N, C-alpha and C positions, 0 to 999 in steps of 0.2 A: 511030604510026598505029593500032596495034592497040588501045592504051589509049583512043584517041579513039572507035573504033568501039564499045567496051564502054560508055563513058559515054553515047554517043548512044542505045544500046539502053536503058540504064537510064532516061534521060530520057523515052523513049517509054513505058516502063512506068509511070513516075510520073505521067504526064499522060494516061493512057488507062485506061479501066475494064477493058480486055482486053489482055493481052500476047499477041502473035502467035507462031506457030510459028517465024517468021523470027527473032523476038527470042530465042527459046529456042536456036536454032541459033547465033546470034551469041555468046550466053553460053557455049555449049558449046565453040565454036571458040576462045574466049578463054582456055580452060584452067580455067574455074571448075568446081569439083567440085559438081555439082548432081544432084538426082533426075532421072530420065528424064522426058520429056514424058508426062503422063498419057494413058492409052489404055484402051480397053475391057478389063475385067479378064480376065486369063488365069488368075489364081489367087485363089481365096477361101481363107480360112485354115481348113484341116482341123483337126479336134480334136487329132490327134497333133502337128501343127506348132504349134498354139497353145500346147501344153504346152512344147514345145522353145523357142519364142520367149519365153515367160514366164521360163524358166530362164536364157536368154541375157540377158534384160533385167536379171536380178539378178546376173549374173556379169561381163558385158562392160561395159555402162555402169555397173553397180554400184548399181542401184536396190535398195532394201529393199522388202519386201512391203508395209509400211505406207505407203511413198511411192507405190507403184503404186496401192494401194487409195484413198489420198487423192485422187490425180489422177483416177482412174476415177470415184469418187463425185462429185467436183466437176463433171466433164464430164456426168454423168447429170443432176445438178441443173440445170446450165445448159441442157441439151437440153430438159427438160420445161418450163423457164421460158419457152422460146420458143413453146410450144404452149398451155399452160394458164395462166390468170391466177391470182394468189395466192388460194388456197382451201384447203379441207381435203382432205388426201390420205392414203390408207392405204398405208404402205410395208410390203410383205410380204417378210420376209427368211428365206432358207434358212440352213443350217448352215455353208456354206463361204465362199469368197471373194466370190461374188456377193452373199451376205447382208451381208458386210462392206462392199461397195460401197454397198449400200442404207442401212446405218447412217450412213455418211459422207454420202450424198446427203440423208438426212433432216435431218442437222445443217445442211447448207448451205441446204436449202429453208426451214428455220426462219429462218435469217438473211436469206433472200430475201423473207420476209413470208408464207410459207405456214403452214398449220397441220398439220404432219405428225403422224400417229399410227402407231406401229410395232407390227406383229405379228411376233414372233420366237420361235417355239415350240421350236426345237432349239438352245439356246444352247451355247456351248463355253466352257471355262475358260481358253482361251489368252489371254494378256495383251492382245494386240492387239484382240481382240473385247470383252473386259471393259472395256478403256479406252474403246472407242467407245460402249458402253452407258452408262458413267459420264458421258461427255460429254453424252449425250442427257438423262440424269437431271439434270445441272446446269442444263439449259435447260428443265426441266420438260416435256420432250416425252413424252407418254404412251406407254408400252409395255404393250399390253393383253394379258391372259392368254388370251383366247378370240378366235377368228376371228369377226368379225361375219357374220351370215347375209346372204343375197342382198337381202332387203328393207331391212335396216339399211344395207348398203353403198349401195344406191340412194338412200336418203333422206339419208344423212349425208356422203357423199364425192363430190367432183367427179371424181376419177380415182384409179386404183390404180397404184402402182409395183411391178412384178413383179420381185423380186430373189431368187427362190427357187433356181433352178438355173442353172449356167453351162455352158460348153462341154464340161466333163468328164462331164455327165449322160448316162446310158444306161439302157436297160431300162424297166421299168414304174414309174409314180409310186406311191410307197408312202405309207401313213399317216404323219403327218396331212395330208400335202400333196395327196393325192388329193381329199379333201373341201374343202380350202382352194381348190384350183384350180377345183373344181366351183362353189363359192360365187361366186368371182370372175367366172366365165363367165356363170352364171345371173343375176347382178345386172344385167348390161347396162351397167355403169359402164365408161367408157373405160379401157383398160389400156395402160400404157407398160412395155415389157419391156426388161430390161437384158441385152445381149449376144445371148441367144436367148430366145424365148418359153418359159417353163418347161414342161417336159413334151415339148418338141419334140426330135427327134433332131438333133444338130448338123449332120449331113450331109444327112439325108433330109427334115427338116422335121416336120410334124405326124404324130403316130402315133395319132391318135384312132380311126382305123379298126380298130386292132388292140388297143385297150385300153378300159377302162371310164371313164377320166377324160376329160371333154370337152376339146377343144382350145382353147387360148387363141389368139385372133386379135387381136393387139394393134393399137391405134390408132397407137402410136408404137413404134419399135424403136431402141434405142441400141446400136450395135455398138461394142465396145471393142477397141482396137488396130487391128482390121481386120474387115470383115464375114465371117461364116462362111457355108458353102455353103447352109444353110437360109434365109438372108436373101433368096435369090432368090424364095422363095415368100411373102415378106411382102407383104400387100395393103393395109396400113394407109395412113394419110395422110402420115406423116413418118418418114423413116429418117435417123438421125444417126450420125455417127462421133465417138467420144470416146476419151479416154485418150491424151493428147498426149505420148507418151514414145518413139515409134518413131524410131530413128536411121536416117540414110540407108544406112548399111552393112547394117543388118538388113532394111530395106525391100528392098534389092537382093537379099540372100540368099534371102528368102522370096517373091520375085516380087511385091512389093507397091508397086512404084514408080508404079502407076496410081492410088493412093489420092488423094482430093482433098486440097488444102492447107488448113490452118487459116488463115482470114484474120485478120491482126493479132493481137490478144490473145485471140481467141475460144478457148474450151475445147472447142468442138464445131463440126462442119460438117455441113450437110445433104447426104446422098448422093442423087444423081440416080437416075432410074428405071433407067438402064443400069448402075448401080453405078459409073459414072465420076465422078459427083459434081458438084455445082454450084460447087465451089470450084476446079475444074481450070483454069479460065481464068486464075487468079491464079498459076499455077505458076512462071512465069518471074520475076515480081516477088518471089515467096517465095524462089526460089533465089538471086536477087541479094541479098536481105536476109540470107539465111543465110551468104552469102559475105562479108558485112560491107561491101558496096559501097553 
């Protein structure tokens, strides 16, 4: 009888655009190990927890840094492809992992039919980054030595992909990125920021009132793994979640069971205004699929 109830619930999910709370309860009572039903967020991922979570992803599921970077960069490219039609894009990369995500995203955008141009002023000699640069060289993706000025940005590019600083950023923006961010803002070209808008404090948001660098106010924000506290202050058009590598166990540990579910084979999902996400209605169906039913 219990098996019959579970199968009935799954049939409702398969034939409905929305799985109900009752369906989620039936699955839970059937002993299926699922994420909890999404709810308004109690936890956004603080910087210190984001660092710990990255470390756990590389030890407990056993992801390598290049795996995480590849998945993150792919999700970034998929996110911007939902907003901007194939066109010329400047990908501005910083010296750390956020910059690596940008290099990966530039490669995928090329294959998606875009015309990426990369500005990467603080290169590192680490093999993972030199390999990513080599991959772009093989595709003849331009890596320019100088940051275009505001007028050139406005005339030549449809949007800018901001991959300068990630969640570990703190303090004042230092050269050359202070003038880089200034040019981006002054150009008026739409900006898509990866994880956090570069120059923002990960917990407090924009710090433009206390520094000389103008604040990026992105058109698109792509949060990786989970939204950070500063994302509450995002006022742009589209907020996506990307980086499809979070396990149920880690979601539970870090209080992230409210996150929206990725539909089907998608590498990103749009997050709703309450940070509960447009994908939350699919949670029971996703849980059933994860259980192999």
